[in-house]
C-alpha positions in Angstrom: -45.3 -7.9 23.5 -47.4 -6.1 26.1 -46.9 -2.4 26.5 -46.7 -2.5 30.3 -46.6 -6.2 31.3 -49.2 -8.7 32.5 -49.9 -6.9 35.8 -51.2 -3.9 33.9 -53.0 -5.8 31.1 -56.4 -4.1 32.0 -54.8 -0.7 31.5 -53.3 -1.8 28.2 -56.6 -3.2 27.0 -58.4 0.1 27.7 -55.7 2.2 26.1 -55.7 0.0 22.9 -59.5 0.4 22.8 -59.2 4.2 23.1 -56.6 4.2 20.3 -58.8 2.2 18.0 -61.8 4.5 18.6 -59.8 7.7 18.0 -58.3 6.4 14.8 -61.6 5.0 13.5 -63.6 8.2 14.3 -61.0 10.8 13.3 -59.0 9.2 10.5 -58.4 12.4 8.5 -57.3 14.3 11.7 -55.0 11.5 12.7 -53.4 11.5 9.3 -53.0 15.3 9.4 -51.3 15.1 12.8 -48.9 12.4 11.8 -48.0 14.3 8.6 -47.4 17.4 10.7 -45.2 15.5 13.1 -43.2 14.2 10.2 -42.9 17.6 8.6 -41.7 19.1 12.0 -38.9 16.5 12.1 -37.9 17.4 8.5 -37.9 21.1 9.3 -34.9 20.6 11.7 -32.9 20.6 8.5 -33.6 24.3 8.2 -32.3 25.1 11.7 -29.1 23.2 10.8 -28.7 25.3 7.6 -29.4 28.5 9.6 -26.9 27.6 12.3 -24.1 29.6 10.7 -26.1 32.7 11.6 -26.8 31.7 15.2 -23.9 33.8 16.4 -25.5 36.9 14.8 -29.1 36.4 15.6 -30.1 35.5 19.2 -33.7 34.6 18.2 -32.3 32.0 15.7 -30.5 30.3 18.6 -33.3 30.4 21.1 -36.1 29.5 18.6 -34.1 26.5 17.3 -34.1 25.2 20.9 -37.8 26.0 21.6 -38.9 24.5 18.4 -37.0 21.3 19.3 -38.9 21.3 22.6 -42.2 21.6 20.8 -41.3 18.8 18.5 -41.1 16.5 21.5 -44.1 17.9 23.3 -46.4 17.6 20.3 -45.3 14.0 19.9 -46.1 13.1 23.5 -49.4 15.2 23.4 -50.4 13.1 20.4 -49.8 9.9 22.3 -51.9 11.3 25.2 -54.7 12.1 22.7 -54.7 8.6 21.3 -54.8 7.3 24.9 -57.8 9.6 25.6 -55.8 11.1 28.4 -57.2 14.6 27.6 -56.1 16.3 30.7 -52.5 15.3 30.3 -52.6 16.4 26.6 -53.9 19.8 27.6 -51.2 20.2 30.2 -48.6 19.6 27.5 -50.3 21.8 25.0 -50.3 24.7 27.4 -46.5 24.6 27.3 -46.6 24.4 23.5 -48.7 27.5 23.4 -46.3 29.4 25.8 -43.4 28.3 23.6 -45.0 29.5 20.4 -45.7 32.9 21.9 -42.2 33.1 23.2 -40.7 32.4 19.8 -42.8 35.2 18.3 -41.7 37.5 21.1 -38.0 36.8 20.4 -38.6 37.4 16.7 -40.1 40.8 17.5 -37.3 41.8 19.9 -34.1 39.7 19.8 -32.9 41.5 22.9 -35.5 39.5 24.9 -34.0 36.3 23.3 -30.5 37.3 24.4 -31.6 38.1 27.9 -33.4 34.7 28.2 -30.2 32.8 27.8 -27.7 32.0 30.6 -24.3 33.7 30.7 -22.4 30.9 29.0 -24.5 30.8 25.8 -24.6 34.6 25.7 -20.8 34.6 25.5 -20.9 32.4 22.4 -22.2 35.3 20.4 -19.9 37.8 18.6 -18.7 40.8 20.6 -20.9 43.0 18.5 -24.0 41.0 19.4 -23.0 41.0 23.0 -22.6 44.7 23.0 -25.8 45.3 21.1 -28.1 43.0 23.1 -26.3 42.6 26.4 -26.1 46.1 27.7 -28.6 45.4 30.5 -26.4 42.6 31.8 -29.5 40.4 32.3 -29.4 36.7 31.8 -31.7 33.8 32.6 -34.6 36.1 32.2 -38.1 34.6 32.5 -41.3 36.0 30.9 -44.8 35.7 32.3 -47.4 34.7 29.7 -49.2 38.0 30.2 -46.1 39.9 29.4 -45.4 37.8 26.2 -49.0 38.2 25.0 -49.0 41.9 25.5 -45.8 42.4 23.5 -46.6 40.0 20.8 -50.1 41.2 20.2 -49.5 44.9 21.1 -51.4 46.7 18.4 -55.1 47.5 18.2 -55.7 45.1 15.3 -54.3 42.2 17.3 -56.2 42.8 20.6 -58.9 40.3 19.7 -56.2 37.7 19.0 -54.5 38.5 22.3 -57.9 38.0 24.1 -58.6 34.8 22.3 -55.2 33.4 23.2 -55.6 34.4 26.8 -59.0 32.6 27.0 -57.5 29.5 25.5 -54.6 29.6 27.8 -56.9 30.0 30.8 -58.8 26.9 29.7 -55.7 24.9 29.3 -54.6 26.0 32.8 -57.6 24.2 34.2 -55.8 21.0 33.6 -52.5 22.2 35.0 -53.9 23.6 38.3 -56.1 21.6 40.7 -59.3 23.1 39.3 -62.4 20.9 39.1 -62.6 21.2 35.3 -59.4 19.3 34.9 -60.9 16.2 36.4 -63.7 15.7 33.9 -61.7 13.2 31.8 -61.8 10.6 34.6 -65.2 11.4 36.1 -68.4 9.8 34.8 -71.8 11.1 35.8 -74.4 8.4 36.4 -77.8 9.8 37.3 -77.1 11.9 40.4 -73.8 10.3 41.4 -70.3 10.6 40.1 -67.8 7.8 39.6 -64.0 8.3 39.3 -62.5 6.1 36.7 -59.3 4.2 37.2 -58.3 4.7 33.5 -59.2 7.5 31.1 -62.2 6.6 29.0 -62.8 7.6 25.4 -65.3 10.4 25.0 -66.5 11.6 21.6 -67.1 15.1 22.8 -63.7 15.4 24.6 -61.8 13.8 21.7 -63.4 16.1 19.2 -62.4 19.1 21.3 -58.9 17.8 22.1 -58.2 17.0 18.4 -59.2 20.4 17.3 -57.1 22.1 20.0 -54.1 19.9 19.1 -54.3 20.8 15.4 -54.5 24.5 16.3 -51.4 24.3 18.5 -49.5 22.5 15.7 -50.6 25.3 13.3 -49.2 27.9 15.7 -46.0 26.0 16.0 -45.5 26.1 12.2 -46.4 29.8 12.2 -43.7 30.6 14.8 -41.2 28.5 12.9 -41.9 30.1 9.6 -41.7 33.6 11.1 -38.2 32.8 12.4 -36.7 30.9 9.5 -38.6 32.3 6.5 -35.4 32.8 4.6 -34.7 29.1 4.6 -38.0 27.6 3.6 -37.4 27.2 -0.1 -37.5 23.4 0.1 -40.6 23.2 2.2 -42.9 25.9 0.9 -45.3 23.5 -0.9 -45.4 21.0 2.0 -46.2 23.8 4.5 -48.8 25.3 2.2 -50.6 22.0 1.6 -50.5 21.1 5.3 -51.9 24.5 6.3 -54.7 24.4 3.7 -55.8 21.0 4.8 -55.6 21.9 8.5 -57.9 24.9 8.0 -60.5 22.6 6.6 -60.2 20.2 9.5 -60.2 23.0 12.1 -63.6 24.2 10.7 -65.1 20.7 11.6 -63.9 21.1 15.2 -65.2 24.5 16.0 -67.1 24.5 19.2 
């Protein structure tokens, strides 16, 4: 059965061609991504086990929800990667990066997690928690990426990490905002002229970069999850360790 229907058969043919090329050229990376997505789905068991403490720990509640968002975002970003829709993938991964940093912020200061929630979820916590974290009366609080990075990476030893994350975030923003760099996935240079493609085209250079960035974002997602639910990881320690070790080897191949 066609993906889109007969009227879009040319789009379907190009997409299938892109998928085949990505899987043929990056088989180890594709396997790693799919293993990671499967592991992320399994890790939801941990959040269910930890749910009995949600009423005592605001960051458990918020990070459970944010992790669930990233689970869906990483799946759709993977589909975009296979399609060679690099710009779309980077738009999604920018949100994944923001979510990961936000989870780490909430772990460092659960008060920020409590204030991020609307009033109704806040009232589901115990009276002690509401008194402890709700003194400000703030709800539905939003956090700018700069604020989050500053508070997550606030010590001298982490300043380089903060700078590296800021640079990566800025690069991903090129695909969210109408900057010229975000159009390169559908622009082909031929001699002195440019041609805008109708459908994203596979590019070895772009796929190499996009695959590496994807694996890095997935690694950060696991890191934020482990920081939050480290008390409940007993059944997944070896799976997480093996995935991480293999991922570091693959990331080295994609350094640019």
